[in-house]
Phi, psi and omega in degrees: 000139179294147177290350181262005181291143180239145172296148180260133173237144185243135171247135180240100193196178175276163181263140177238110183294345178274353173076002181273337183225184172064210184307314183298315176299318181296317180297322175298311179296321176301310183301316178298329175273008173064047167236152180280119184273130173246152182217145169238121184269120180268337185196150171255134176244152167256109184203162179211197184286346181267342178154187178256124182264342181184159180222132176233124179250139178285168179303137178311320180295328178286325173300315176298323178297315175301312183296316178295323175303316181291315183291332179284345189233339183246143180278077183296128180258337177194158182216159172223153171246148174233239181296118181249343168069300186234163178294325184290321177295316178302318179297319181288325179292317180297318178301317182291334183262000188301327182253025183297149181241025185222156177294144179237128173260126179248111172268104187283069184296118178246328187209143176285168182296334180272001177096009181275132183289129178248005176221123181296148186307318182286349182276350184298318184289326176295320177299315184292319189259345184247323181264314186298326174294345175273351193277146168266339177202133173245150187231064184280150164274184186296312177302317179298318181298317179297320180292320182285326186266343186079012181276126182282340183217125172231100188228305186281167174299321178297319175301314180300314183291327177290322177294321177298315179300314181295324178290322174295326180295343178279358170119347183285147179284338179209155179226135171244109176269109189285149189253009184297333180271000174267161182273160177130157178289338175253142172264118182246112175269141174250125185249119175246120177246137181312133177086357182229157175285148178301145182236138176277143176240100189250137179221146178299143180286133183262131178275097181204149175270358182270072183245002183292130176085013181299316178298313179301313184297315178301307185294324175298314181295320178300314182296318175305313180295322175295321179297332180270006170101006179280153174283173188299311182297317177299318182294323181289315180299315180292325179290325178294321173301317177299311180300318177304318179293321179297329174287313180298326181259018180287163182218155182296134177206126187079181186257005183230226178275105182284171180281158173290169177267091184296336182265017184304324178297338182267352184273143177292000000 
């Protein structure tokens, strides 16, 4: 094997022409983490820092064809899913991943930061019953956790622990409930791994409007760390440190919620 070989990580997600989220963000995060990025495009979006103007999804069979092409030829060491959009696409992706031999991170993307739906209504059940049982880690934010669990309120520590339990009961080996939508000077993510008590992963809140693509970036960094052989907790903590740096070194771009600085580790 060449000394220049890199582990391969795969993203299965939508495209963001602004580069802040989706496939583009994932590939940037993969590259910074020194893994070779592979991608399967589930949807094309027209979006910028102000919002999502439109979504176009390819035929589900073509999504499955992309995925089969990658899996048949590349030694995938870890994968993540992002925007899956429809129940039909979810079913085809789940079929192709059923015999996977690598860890899978599922970012259950349901809505953009601007409030645009990125998952069709009927697709939620497919996400819960077909993709989540395949996951080694799922990374919902508070609104996504509420949608998936049916909990109308997730506020207290008791609520958080109940949500984590319900999410794990859906089949995922681990859950990271992200804390960005909770109030406080600290952003506290809660990591629950099967067989262990939930643990907090806390970082200071960064005062910035450059928050577009934070969820995509975090899940991609976790997948990259898993591809490099880290266990789930180590992968999550290191990815959270990377996300913190991308926020600290962000810069204004666009007229709305700009992207994080994916290249932050390379900046002086």
